[in-house]
C-alpha positions as CSV (number, residue, x, y, z in Angstrom):
1,X,-19.7,-59.1,-2.5
2,X,-21.7,-55.9,-2.3
3,X,-19.9,-52.7,-1.3
4,X,-21.2,-50.9,1.8
5,X,-20.1,-47.6,3.4
6,X,-17.5,-47.7,6.1
7,X,-18.2,-45.2,8.8
8,X,-16.0,-43.8,11.6
9,X,-18.0,-44.2,14.8
10,X,-17.7,-42.3,18.1
11,X,-17.7,-44.9,20.9
12,X,-18.5,-42.3,23.5
13,X,-21.9,-41.7,21.8
14,X,-22.4,-44.6,19.4
15,X,-23.0,-42.1,16.6
16,X,-21.5,-42.2,13.1
17,X,-18.9,-39.5,12.6
18,X,-18.0,-39.6,8.9
19,X,-17.9,-42.0,6.0
20,X,-14.3,-43.2,5.5
21,X,-14.4,-45.6,2.7
22,X,-16.5,-48.4,1.2
23,X,-16.1,-52.1,1.9
24,X,-13.7,-53.7,-0.6
25,X,-15.2,-55.9,-3.4
26,X,-13.6,-59.2,-4.3
27,X,-12.0,-57.4,-7.3
28,X,-10.5,-54.7,-5.1
29,X,-9.1,-57.3,-2.7
30,X,-7.6,-59.1,-5.7
31,X,-6.1,-55.8,-7.0
32,X,-4.6,-55.1,-3.6
33,X,-3.0,-58.5,-3.2
34,X,-1.6,-58.4,-6.8
35,X,-0.1,-54.9,-6.2
36,X,1.5,-56.2,-3.0
37,X,2.8,-59.3,-4.8
38,X,4.3,-57.1,-7.5
39,X,6.2,-55.1,-4.8
40,X,8.2,-58.2,-3.6
41,X,11.3,-57.5,-5.6
42,X,11.6,-53.9,-4.2
43,X,12.0,-55.4,-0.7
44,X,14.7,-57.8,-1.6
45,X,17.5,-55.4,-0.6
46,X,17.9,-55.4,3.2
47,X,19.3,-51.9,3.2
48,X,16.2,-50.6,1.5
49,X,13.9,-52.5,3.9
50,X,15.7,-51.2,7.0
51,X,15.6,-47.6,5.6
52,X,11.9,-47.9,4.8
53,X,11.0,-49.1,8.3
54,X,13.0,-46.2,9.9
55,X,11.4,-43.6,7.6
56,X,8.0,-45.0,8.5
57,X,8.7,-44.5,12.2
58,X,9.9,-40.9,11.5
59,X,6.9,-40.0,9.5
60,X,4.5,-41.5,12.0
61,X,6.1,-39.4,14.7
62,X,5.8,-36.3,12.5
63,X,2.1,-37.0,12.0
64,X,1.6,-37.8,15.7
65,X,-0.9,-35.1,16.7
66,X,-3.4,-35.8,13.9
67,X,-3.0,-39.6,14.3
68,X,-3.6,-39.5,18.0
69,X,-6.6,-37.2,17.7
70,X,-8.2,-39.5,15.1
71,X,-7.4,-42.6,17.1
72,X,-9.0,-41.1,20.2
73,X,-12.1,-40.1,18.3
74,X,-12.6,-43.7,17.2
75,X,-11.4,-45.6,20.2
76,X,-11.9,-43.4,23.3
77,X,-8.6,-44.7,24.6
78,X,-7.4,-41.2,25.5
79,X,-4.4,-39.2,24.2
80,X,-2.0,-40.3,26.9
81,X,-2.5,-44.0,26.2
82,X,-2.5,-43.5,22.5
83,X,0.6,-41.3,22.4
84,X,2.4,-44.1,24.3
85,X,1.1,-46.7,22.0
86,X,2.3,-44.8,18.9
87,X,5.7,-44.5,20.5
88,X,5.7,-48.2,21.0
89,X,4.8,-48.7,17.4
90,X,7.6,-46.5,16.2
91,X,10.0,-48.3,18.5
92,X,8.9,-51.7,16.9
93,X,9.6,-50.4,13.4
94,X,13.1,-49.3,14.4
95,X,13.8,-52.5,16.3
96,X,12.9,-54.5,13.2
97,X,15.1,-52.3,11.1
98,X,18.0,-53.1,13.4
99,X,17.2,-56.8,13.1
100,X,17.2,-56.5,9.3
101,X,20.6,-54.7,9.4
102,X,22.2,-57.4,11.6
103,X,21.0,-60.3,9.5
104,X,21.0,-63.0,12.1
105,X,17.3,-63.7,11.4
106,X,18.4,-65.2,8.0
107,X,19.9,-68.1,10.0
108,X,22.7,-68.8,7.6
109,X,24.3,-72.3,8.1
110,X,27.0,-73.7,5.9
111,X,28.4,-77.2,5.8
112,X,31.4,-77.8,3.6
113,X,31.8,-81.3,2.1
114,X,33.0,-84.0,4.5
115,X,33.6,-87.4,3.1
116,X,34.6,-88.8,6.5
117,X,31.2,-88.3,8.0
118,X,28.6,-91.1,8.2
119,X,26.9,-90.7,5.9
120,X,29.1,-88.3,3.9
121,X,28.1,-84.6,4.0
122,X,27.8,-82.8,0.6
123,X,28.2,-79.1,0.2
124,X,25.0,-77.7,2.0
125,X,24.1,-74.1,2.5
126,X,20.9,-73.0,4.2
127,X,19.2,-69.7,4.9
128,X,15.7,-68.3,5.2
129,X,13.7,-66.5,2.5
130,X,10.4,-64.5,2.7
131,X,7.2,-66.3,2.1
132,X,5.4,-63.7,0.0
133,X,2.3,-61.5,0.6
134,X,1.1,-61.6,4.2
135,X,-2.5,-60.8,5.2
136,X,-2.7,-58.8,8.4
137,X,-5.9,-58.6,10.4
138,X,-6.0,-55.5,12.7
139,X,-7.0,-55.7,16.4
140,X,-9.6,-53.4,18.0
141,X,-7.8,-52.7,21.2
142,X,-4.4,-51.5,19.9
143,X,-5.2,-49.1,17.0
144,X,-1.5,-48.5,16.4
145,X,0.6,-51.3,17.8
146,X,-1.6,-54.2,16.5
147,X,-3.0,-52.5,13.4
148,X,-1.9,-51.1,10.1
149,X,1.7,-50.3,11.2
150,X,1.8,-52.7,14.1
151,X,3.9,-55.7,14.9
152,X,2.6,-58.0,12.2
153,X,3.1,-55.5,9.5
154,X,6.5,-54.4,10.8
155,X,7.8,-57.9,11.1
156,X,6.5,-59.0,7.7
157,X,8.0,-56.0,6.0
158,X,11.3,-56.7,7.8
159,X,11.2,-60.3,6.5
160,X,10.8,-59.0,3.0
161,X,7.1,-59.7,2.7
162,X,4.6,-57.1,1.4
163,X,1.3,-56.9,3.4
164,X,-2.4,-56.4,2.8
165,X,-4.1,-55.2,5.9
166,X,-7.7,-55.8,6.7
167,X,-8.7,-52.7,8.7
168,X,-10.6,-53.1,11.9
169,X,-14.1,-51.5,11.7
170,X,-13.5,-49.7,15.0
171,X,-10.8,-47.4,13.6
172,X,-11.2,-47.1,9.8
173,X,-10.2,-43.5,9.5
174,X,-7.0,-44.0,11.5
175,X,-6.2,-47.1,9.3
176,X,-6.5,-45.0,6.2
177,X,-4.2,-42.3,7.6
178,X,-1.5,-44.7,8.8
179,X,-1.6,-46.6,5.5
180,X,-0.9,-43.3,3.7
181,X,2.1,-42.7,6.0
182,X,3.5,-46.1,5.3
183,X,3.1,-45.7,1.5
184,X,4.8,-42.3,1.6
185,X,7.7,-43.9,3.5
186,X,7.9,-46.7,0.9
187,X,7.9,-44.3,-2.0
188,X,10.8,-42.4,-0.4
189,X,13.0,-45.5,-1.0
190,X,11.7,-46.5,-4.4
191,X,9.3,-49.1,-3.0
192,X,5.9,-49.3,-4.8
193,X,3.1,-48.0,-2.6
194,X,1.3,-51.3,-3.2
195,X,3.7,-52.9,-0.7
196,X,1.1,-51.9,2.0
197,X,-2.4,-52.7,0.9
198,X,-5.5,-51.8,2.9
199,X,-9.0,-53.2,2.6
200,X,-12.2,-52.8,4.6
201,X,-15.1,-55.1,5.4
202,X,-15.9,-58.5,6.7
203,X,-16.2,-60.0,3.2
204,X,-12.8,-58.5,2.3
205,X,-11.3,-60.4,5.2
206,X,-12.7,-63.7,4.0
207,X,-11.6,-63.0,0.5
208,X,-8.1,-62.1,1.7
209,X,-7.3,-65.3,3.5
210,X,-8.4,-67.3,0.5
211,X,-6.5,-65.4,-2.2
212,X,-4.0,-67.7,-3.9
213,X,-1.2,-65.2,-3.7
214,X,-1.5,-64.7,0.0
215,X,1.1,-66.9,1.7
216,X,0.5,-66.4,5.4
217,X,-1.7,-64.4,7.8
218,X,-1.5,-62.7,11.1
219,X,-4.6,-62.1,13.2
220,X,-5.5,-60.6,16.6
221,X,-9.1,-60.9,17.8
222,X,-11.8,-63.2,19.0
223,X,-11.8,-66.9,19.3
224,X,-14.8,-67.2,17.0
225,X,-13.5,-64.9,14.2
226,X,-9.9,-66.2,14.4
227,X,-11.0,-69.8,14.4
228,X,-13.1,-69.2,11.3
229,X,-10.2,-67.6,9.4
230,X,-7.8,-70.3,10.7
231,X,-10.1,-73.0,9.3
232,X,-10.4,-71.2,6.0
233,X,-6.6,-70.9,5.8
234,X,-6.2,-74.6,6.4
235,X,-9.0,-75.5,3.9
236,X,-7.5,-73.7,0.9
237,X,-6.2,-75.8,-2.0
238,X,-2.8,-74.7,-0.8
239,X,-3.0,-74.2,3.0
240,X,-1.1,-71.4,4.5
241,X,0.2,-70.6,8.0
242,X,-2.2,-68.7,10.1
243,X,-0.7,-67.0,13.2
244,X,-3.7,-66.0,15.2
245,X,-4.1,-64.6,18.7
246,X,-7.6,-65.6,19.8
247,X,-8.3,-65.3,23.5
248,X,-6.8,-65.8,26.9
249,X,-7.9,-66.0,30.5
250,X,-4.4,-65.3,32.0
251,X,-4.8,-67.1,35.3
252,X,-3.2,-65.8,38.5
253,X,-2.4,-68.0,41.5
254,X,-1.8,-66.4,44.9
255,X,-0.4,-68.7,47.5
256,X,-1.7,-68.6,51.0
257,X,1.8,-67.5,52.2
258,X,1.9,-64.7,49.7
259,X,-1.5,-63.4,50.8
260,X,-0.5,-63.6,54.4
261,X,2.7,-61.6,53.6
262,X,1.2,-58.8,51.5
263,X,-2.5,-59.2,50.8
264,X,-3.2,-55.5,50.5
265,X,-0.5,-54.9,48.0
266,X,-1.6,-57.8,45.9
267,X,-5.2,-56.7,45.9
268,X,-4.3,-53.2,44.8
269,X,-2.0,-54.5,42.1
270,X,-4.7,-56.8,40.8
271,X,-7.2,-54.0,40.6
272,X,-4.8,-51.9,38.6
273,X,-4.1,-54.7,36.2
274,X,-7.6,-55.9,35.6
275,X,-9.0,-52.3,35.0
276,X,-6.1,-51.0,32.9
277,X,-7.5,-49.7,29.7
278,X,-11.0,-50.5,30.9
279,X,-10.0,-54.1,31.0
280,X,-9.4,-54.3,27.2
281,X,-6.0,-55.9,27.2
282,X,-5.5,-59.4,25.8
283,X,-3.3,-60.1,28.9
284,X,-5.8,-58.9,31.5
285,X,-5.9,-61.3,34.5
286,X,-9.4,-63.0,34.1
287,X,-9.2,-65.7,36.7
288,X,-7.5,-65.4,40.1
289,X,-7.0,-68.4,42.5
290,X,-6.9,-66.8,46.0
291,X,-6.9,-68.6,49.3
292,X,-9.9,-68.9,51.6
293,X,-9.4,-67.7,55.1
294,X,-8.3,-64.5,56.8
295,X,-5.4,-63.6,54.4
296,X,-7.7,-64.1,51.4
297,X,-10.3,-61.9,53.0
298,X,-7.8,-59.1,53.5
299,X,-6.9,-59.4,49.8
300,X,-10.5,-59.2,48.7
301,X,-11.1,-56.1,50.9
302,X,-8.1,-54.4,49.3
303,X,-9.3,-55.3,45.8
304,X,-12.8,-54.1,46.7
305,X,-11.6,-50.7,47.8
306,X,-9.4,-50.2,44.8
307,X,-11.9,-51.3,42.2
308,X,-14.7,-49.3,43.9
309,X,-12.5,-46.2,43.3
310,X,-12.1,-46.9,39.6
311,X,-14.0,-44.5,37.3
312,X,-16.4,-45.9,34.7
313,X,-15.0,-46.1,31.2
314,X,-15.9,-46.4,27.5
315,X,-15.3,-49.6,25.7
316,X,-14.1,-49.6,22.1
317,X,-17.6,-50.0,20.6
318,X,-21.2,-50.6,21.7
319,X,-21.1,-54.2,20.5
320,X,-18.4,-54.9,23.0
321,X,-20.3,-53.0,25.7
322,X,-23.4,-55.1,25.0
323,X,-21.3,-58.3,25.1
324,X,-19.7,-57.3,28.4
325,X,-23.0,-56.5,30.1
326,X,-24.5,-59.8,28.9
327,X,-21.4,-61.7,29.9
328,X,-21.1,-60.5,33.4
329,X,-24.9,-60.9,34.0
330,X,-24.8,-64.5,32.9
331,X,-21.8,-65.2,35.1
332,X,-23.2,-63.4,38.1
333,X,-26.4,-65.5,37.9
334,X,-24.6,-68.8,38.5
335,X,-25.0,-70.5,41.8
336,X,-22.6,-69.4,44.6
337,X,-21.2,-66.6,42.5
338,X,-21.1,-63.3,44.4
339,X,-20.4,-59.7,43.2
340,X,-18.5,-57.8,45.9
341,X,-18.2,-55.0,43.4
342,X,-20.8,-55.4,40.6
343,X,-19.5,-54.9,37.1
344,X,-22.0,-53.5,34.7
345,X,-23.3,-50.3,33.1
346,X,-21.8,-47.1,34.3
347,X,-24.0,-44.9,32.2
348,X,-25.5,-44.9,28.8
349,X,-22.2,-45.4,27.0
350,X,-19.8,-46.5,29.8
351,X,-19.2,-49.6,32.0
352,X,-18.2,-49.9,35.6
353,X,-15.4,-52.3,36.7
354,X,-16.1,-55.1,39.2
355,X,-15.3,-58.6,40.1
356,X,-17.0,-61.9,40.9
357,X,-16.1,-64.5,43.5
358,X,-16.9,-68.3,43.5
359,X,-15.7,-71.3,45.5
360,X,-12.9,-73.0,43.6
361,X,-14.7,-76.3,44.1
362,X,-17.3,-75.1,41.5
363,X,-14.6,-75.1,38.9
364,X,-13.0,-78.5,39.4
365,X,-15.6,-80.4,37.4
366,X,-17.6,-79.8,34.2
367,X,-20.8,-77.9,34.5
368,X,-22.4,-74.5,34.0
369,X,-19.6,-72.8,35.9
370,X,-17.2,-73.6,33.0
371,X,-18.4,-70.2,31.7
372,X,-16.1,-68.6,34.3
373,X,-13.2,-70.3,32.6
374,X,-13.8,-68.3,29.4
375,X,-12.5,-64.8,28.7
376,X,-14.9,-61.9,29.3
377,X,-13.6,-58.8,27.5
378,X,-13.8,-55.8,29.7
379,X,-13.1,-54.6,33.3
380,X,-14.0,-57.8,35.2
381,X,-12.2,-60.7,36.8
382,X,-13.2,-63.9,38.7
383,X,-11.8,-64.7,42.1
384,X,-11.9,-68.4,42.8
385,X,-11.4,-69.1,46.6
386,X,-9.6,-72.4,47.2
387,X,-9.4,-74.3,50.4
388,X,-6.1,-76.2,49.8
389,X,-3.4,-76.7,47.2
390,X,-5.1,-79.7,45.7
391,X,-8.2,-77.7,44.9
392,X,-6.2,-75.0,43.3
393,X,-4.3,-77.6,41.2
394,X,-7.5,-79.2,40.1
395,X,-8.7,-75.9,38.7
396,X,-5.4,-75.3,36.9
397,X,-5.6,-78.7,35.3
398,X,-8.8,-77.7,33.6
399,X,-7.6,-74.5,32.0
400,X,-7.1,-74.1,28.3
401,X,-4.0,-72.4,26.8
402,X,-3.2,-68.8,27.7
403,X,-0.9,-66.0,26.8
404,X,0.3,-65.6,30.4
405,X,0.1,-67.3,33.7
406,X,1.1,-65.6,37.0
407,X,2.0,-66.7,40.5
408,X,2.4,-64.6,43.6
409,X,4.7,-66.2,46.1
410,X,6.0,-65.4,49.6
411,X,9.7,-64.4,50.0
412,X,10.4,-67.9,51.2
413,X,8.6,-69.6,48.3
414,X,10.4,-67.3,45.8
415,X,13.7,-68.5,47.3
416,X,12.8,-72.1,46.2
417,X,11.1,-73.3,49.3
418,X,7.6,-74.7,49.6
419,X,5.4,-74.7,46.6
420,X,7.3,-72.3,44.4
421,X,9.0,-74.8,42.1
422,X,5.9,-77.0,41.9
423,X,3.6,-74.0,40.9
424,X,6.0,-72.9,38.2
425,X,6.0,-76.5,36.8
426,X,2.1,-76.4,36.9
427,X,1.9,-73.1,35.1
428,X,4.5,-73.5,32.4
429,X,2.4,-75.9,30.2
430,X,-0.5,-73.4,30.3
431,X,1.1,-70.3,28.9
432,X,3.7,-68.6,26.7
433,X,4.8,-66.2,29.4
434,X,5.0,-67.1,33.1
435,X,5.3,-64.3,35.7
436,X,6.3,-64.3,39.3
437,X,5.2,-61.5,41.6
438,X,4.1,-59.3,38.8
439,X,1.1,-58.5,36.6
440,X,0.7,-59.6,33.0
441,X,-0.6,-56.3,31.6
442,X,2.3,-54.6,29.8
443,X,4.1,-56.6,27.1
444,X,7.6,-55.4,26.6
445,X,9.0,-55.2,23.0
446,X,12.2,-57.1,23.7
447,X,14.3,-59.8,22.1
448,X,13.4,-62.4,24.8
449,X,9.6,-61.6,24.7
450,X,7.1,-64.3,23.8
451,X,3.5,-63.2,23.2
452,X,1.7,-66.4,22.3
453,X,0.7,-69.6,24.0
454,X,-1.1,-72.9,23.6
455,X,-4.5,-72.9,21.8
456,X,-6.8,-71.0,22.1
457,X,-4.4,-68.3,23.1
458,X,-2.8,-68.6,19.7
459,X,-2.9,-71.0,16.7
460,X,0.8,-71.4,16.4
461,X,3.9,-71.6,18.6
462,X,5.2,-68.2,17.4
463,X,5.2,-64.8,19.1
464,X,3.6,-61.6,17.7
465,X,5.8,-59.3,19.9
466,X,9.6,-59.1,19.9
467,X,12.3,-59.7,17.4
468,X,11.5,-63.4,16.8
469,X,8.1,-62.4,15.4
470,X,9.9,-62.1,12.1
471,X,10.3,-65.9,11.9
472,X,6.6,-66.3,11.1
473,X,7.1,-64.9,7.6
474,X,10.2,-66.9,6.5
475,X,10.9,-70.4,5.3
476,X,14.3,-72.2,5.1
477,X,15.9,-73.2,1.8
478,X,19.0,-75.5,1.6
479,X,21.2,-75.4,-1.5
480,X,23.3,-78.6,-2.2
481,X,26.3,-78.7,-4.5
482,X,25.5,-75.3,-6.0
483,X,28.6,-73.6,-7.6
484,X,29.8,-70.5,-5.8
485,X,28.9,-68.2,-8.8
486,X,25.3,-69.3,-8.6
487,X,24.8,-69.1,-4.8
488,X,22.8,-66.2,-3.2
489,X,25.2,-63.6,-1.7
490,X,24.1,-64.7,1.7
491,X,25.6,-68.1,1.3
492,X,28.9,-67.5,-0.4
493,X,32.2,-68.4,1.3
494,X,33.6,-64.9,1.3
495,X,30.4,-63.6,3.1
496,X,30.2,-60.4,1.1
497,X,27.2,-59.2,3.2
498,X,29.0,-59.7,6.5
499,X,26.3,-61.8,8.0
500,X,26.5,-63.8,11.2
501,X,26.5,-67.5,10.3
502,X,27.4,-71.0,11.4
503,X,30.1,-72.7,9.3
504,X,30.9,-76.3,9.8
505,X,29.4,-76.2,13.3
506,X,31.2,-73.0,14.4
507,X,29.4,-69.7,14.9
508,X,31.0,-66.8,13.0
509,X,30.2,-63.1,13.6
C-alpha cells in the first residue's frame, strides 16, 4: 500500500489548503491497532474511563475556537452549525461518562442455585464485557459528532474498548487536532495515548477492518462503501460485527386531511427540513407522499415559495457536488417528472435547492422510476402525488429500510380516528424512528433515541445515537459455579461496586 499525501481541501474553491499527513501504510495500521490493543487494561477501571471522557469534553471545549475554524475551512458548514455540533459532541462524551458511572449497561444478572426449579438452576452470574479494539469510520457530514470524538468513539471508550479511527478525507486536519485532544485527555488519567489511533487513506480503511485484533467496526457513509466494508468484515477468518449506517430515504406521508388543515405550514416545514445543512443530513426527507387535489396544490405552492427563497450553498466536497448534479439531472429526465423549483448548480462551487414531483402511480411498480426511491445526497426531495390511500400504500410497500418515517395527520387523525393508526402500522416496519407531525432532521442525544433502521439504513439493529449505542461494543459472559473469591467484582454477592442488578428475578438498585 503506497503512501500518498493527505491534503486539507477548501470546499468553497476546491483548492488544496495544506498537506496534513500521508496515507497510512499497512505497517502503520498494524502499529495503530496494536497500540490500541495494548491500552485495553488501562480502560478496565470504570472510574478512569468516566474521568477520561469528561476531561476529553473539557479539553475540546477549551480548544473550541481553533477546532471550529479548522472544521469550517474544511467543511464550509459555518461556525454556528459547527459550534452547536461541537457542543453536542461534548454532551455525548459527558452522557456516556454518566452511563459508565451508573453501571446499568453492564446488565448484571445473578441466579443463585435453585434445586426445586425444572431443570435445576446452578449458580449463574452474567454481565457484559468489552469486545476489544473498535474500528471507527468517520462521516463526512458531521466532522465532530460522527468523527474522531463522535458517538462511535465515545460509546466504544465508555464500553472499555480502545479505538482506531479512519479519518474522513473531507476533514483530515480537524481529525488530527481532535485526536491530539483525546490523547491528551487520556494521558491526564494514565491511559496510553494509543487508546485513540488515527489513520488516513482508503487502503488504511480496508486494512483496518481486516486486522485480526479489531473486534468490531462502526461506520457512517454511503451504501456502496459501507456494504464493501460490511462484506469484508463478514468474510474475515473470524467475522466481526459491523455496525454501519449506509443510506436512507426517510419517507414522509401527508394525509389529505392534514393537507386540508395546514398545507402552508407543512410546506414551509418541509422546505426547512430538506434544505437544512444544504440537504446533507442522513435524515433529510427524500420522498414525500402528498395528496393530489387542491390541498396538495396549496402545499406545493408553500414549498415552492420557501425553497425558492433558500440561498445556494456549498456541499462538503466537489465529488459530492458532481454526484448531486448528475443525480438530480438523471431523475428530472424521467417521464412525468417535473421540477417546480429546479435543483442544480448555484454557481461554480455551490448548489441550489429544489424539488421534483411525480405521479405516485409511477412508483408503484418496478421500472426506471425506481431511481426516485434511492437517496440523493443534497438539497432535493421528491414529491409523489397520490390519488387515494391505496396508491400511497402501494408506494410504501416498495420502500427499503430507513432511519426515519414521518406522517402528518389532521387533528382528528392524531386523536386515533381515520387512517392514523393504520398509517403508523404501515410505517413502523420501514424505519427505526417514526415521527408524527414533525420533521426528521434533528436527532436528539437521549436515552430513548434510536438512530438506525432496517437495511440499507443500517447493517444491524443497534443505534449509533443515545445511551444504548454502548451495547454495540459489549458481549455477555455467564459464570457458572465460580467461587466467590474468583468472581469479577461486578458479580459478587456483596456488590462492592454498588451496581444496579437483577438477583433471582428481582431488580436491585
